[in-house]
C-alpha angles and dihedrals in degrees: 000000000000090000091055091050093049090048090051092049090049092050089049091051091051092048091050092049090049092049091049092051092049091048090051092048090051089052090052092045089054089061092060120103117238090257091053091049091050089050090048092049092048091045089055087063089056096246119159119247094253092054088048090053091049091051091048088048090230122165100174099037121054092196094265093102095052091043091053091046091049091049092050096044094045090045092234118155094208144011092257090055089049089052088051089051091049090050089050092052094042112135129043098357096051100040095061 
């Protein structure tokens, strides 16, 4: 019985940590500009920066600037980490 209670408490702790992380990620996502959000959404579909830039119809920005800003604001250390964050936020937060 005590083992079941301990397991339930640990599951609840993990659920709360996960909820806090997702909440923090949503707050960071809210700080992105629309262009950075578009870049992040396109990056989630594993598109190269040049293709992202073409889709954004950007002449001056090849997607790198928006990608770097998204990395910084989302506190991701790499583009693959940013993609994992985007996957984590997939759904209501990332579709708007």
